[in-house]
Short mmCIF file of the C-alpha atoms (twelve columns), coordinates in Angstrom:
data_MODEL
# 
_entry.id   MODEL 
# 
loop_
_atom_site.group_PDB 
_atom_site.id 
_atom_site.type_symbol 
_atom_site.label_atom_id 
_atom_site.label_alt_id 
_atom_site.label_comp_id 
_atom_site.label_asym_id 
_atom_site.label_seq_id 
_atom_site.Cartn_x 
_atom_site.Cartn_y 
_atom_site.Cartn_z 
_atom_site.pdbx_PDB_model_num 
ATOM 1  C CA . MET A 1  -7.582  1.924   -4.846  1 
ATOM 2  C CA . ILE A 2  -10.707 1.321   -3.339  1 
ATOM 3  C CA . GLY A 3  -10.641 3.405   -0.747  1 
ATOM 4  C CA . LYS A 4  -8.786  5.787   1.189   1 
ATOM 5  C CA . THR A 5  -9.384  7.427   4.939   1 
ATOM 6  C CA . LEU A 6  -7.254  9.640   7.277   1 
ATOM 7  C CA . ASP A 7  -6.452  7.516   10.486  1 
ATOM 8  C CA . PRO A 8  -6.234  10.482  13.386  1 
ATOM 9  C CA . GLU A 9  -4.966  8.458   16.107  1 
ATOM 10 C CA . HIS A 10 -1.307  7.692   13.913  1 
ATOM 11 C CA . ASN A 11 -1.433  10.822  11.332  1 
ATOM 12 C CA . ARG A 12 -1.425  8.797   8.954   1 
ATOM 13 C CA . THR A 13 -3.404  7.635   5.379   1 
ATOM 14 C CA . MET A 14 -5.069  4.125   5.294   1 
ATOM 15 C CA . VAL A 15 -5.742  2.980   1.870   1 
ATOM 16 C CA . THR A 16 -7.489  -0.008  0.912   1 
ATOM 17 C CA . ILE A 17 -6.239  -1.841  -2.307  1 
ATOM 18 C CA . GLN A 18 -7.375  -4.696  -4.521  1 
ATOM 19 C CA . MET A 19 -4.668  -6.422  -6.420  1 
ATOM 20 C CA . ASP A 20 -5.106  -8.917  -9.685  1 
ATOM 21 C CA . ASN A 21 -3.132  -12.104 -8.819  1 
ATOM 22 C CA . GLN A 22 -0.532  -11.368 -11.136 1 
ATOM 23 C CA . PHE A 23 1.047   -9.283  -9.155  1 
ATOM 24 C CA . ALA A 24 0.843   -10.768 -5.881  1 
ATOM 25 C CA . PRO A 25 2.386   -11.925 -3.386  1 
ATOM 26 C CA . ILE A 26 3.010   -8.436  -1.522  1 
ATOM 27 C CA . ARG A 27 6.088   -8.962  0.902   1 
ATOM 28 C CA . LYS A 28 5.934   -7.351  4.264   1 
ATOM 29 C CA . ASP A 29 9.038   -5.099  3.349   1 
ATOM 30 C CA . THR A 30 7.221   -3.881  0.503   1 
ATOM 31 C CA . GLU A 31 7.010   0.356   0.439   1 
ATOM 32 C CA . ALA A 32 4.201   1.961   -0.516  1 
ATOM 33 C CA . ILE A 33 3.834   5.481   -1.328  1 
ATOM 34 C CA . LEU A 34 1.080   7.374   -2.346  1 
ATOM 35 C CA . ARG A 35 1.356   9.852   -5.486  1 
ATOM 36 C CA . THR A 36 -0.701  12.373  -7.166  1 
ATOM 37 C CA . LYS A 37 -1.453  11.208  -10.522 1 
ATOM 38 C CA . THR A 38 -3.440  14.391  -11.783 1 
ATOM 39 C CA . ILE A 39 -3.910  18.324  -11.382 1 
ATOM 40 C CA . ALA A 40 -7.529  17.123  -10.083 1 
ATOM 41 C CA . GLY A 41 -5.994  15.301  -7.108  1 
ATOM 42 C CA . GLU A 42 -6.546  11.534  -8.563  1 
ATOM 43 C CA . THR A 43 -4.225  9.724   -6.428  1 
ATOM 44 C CA . TYR A 44 -2.512  6.014   -7.073  1 
ATOM 45 C CA . VAL A 45 -0.182  3.591   -4.538  1 
ATOM 46 C CA . GLN A 46 3.559   3.340   -5.756  1 
ATOM 47 C CA . LEU A 47 4.547   0.269   -4.446  1 
ATOM 48 C CA . THR A 48 8.288   -0.822  -4.427  1 
ATOM 49 C CA . PRO A 49 9.067   -4.536  -4.128  1 
ATOM 50 C CA . GLY A 50 10.290  -6.139  -1.212  1 
ATOM 51 C CA . THR A 51 12.929  -8.852  -0.850  1 
ATOM 52 C CA . PRO A 52 12.154  -12.110 -2.293  1 
ATOM 53 C CA . HIS A 53 12.493  -14.218 0.931   1 
ATOM 54 C CA . THR A 54 10.615  -11.820 3.150   1 
ATOM 55 C CA . PRO A 55 7.495   -13.059 4.156   1 
ATOM 56 C CA . ALA A 56 3.976   -12.350 2.350   1 
ATOM 57 C CA . VAL A 57 1.534   -10.086 3.548   1 
ATOM 58 C CA . PRO A 58 -1.656  -12.093 3.858   1 
ATOM 59 C CA . ASP A 59 -4.564  -11.502 1.941   1 
ATOM 60 C CA . GLY A 60 -6.637  -8.515  4.206   1 
ATOM 61 C CA . GLY A 61 -2.883  -8.210  5.853   1 
ATOM 62 C CA . LEU A 62 -1.578  -4.482  6.426   1 
ATOM 63 C CA . LEU A 63 1.754   -2.875  5.449   1 
ATOM 64 C CA . ALA A 64 3.489   -1.528  8.445   1 
ATOM 65 C CA . ARG A 65 5.015   2.011   8.423   1 
ATOM 66 C CA . ARG A 66 8.647   2.104   8.559   1 
ATOM 67 C CA . THR A 67 9.838   3.917   11.407  1 
# 
């Protein structure tokens, strides 16, 4: 995880991640959850893979929040 900020307009956390090519592509229906790793508050992003035939998120793209 590179960075994490609060989006005050939508009451959500925006996270920037950088991934190795071996883990790409990330599908648009991939689910991302922020998890706490330690009691010191270290956070990681847990990704649940999307459907193989769903379009990929482009470089610099966003995963949309499910409603």
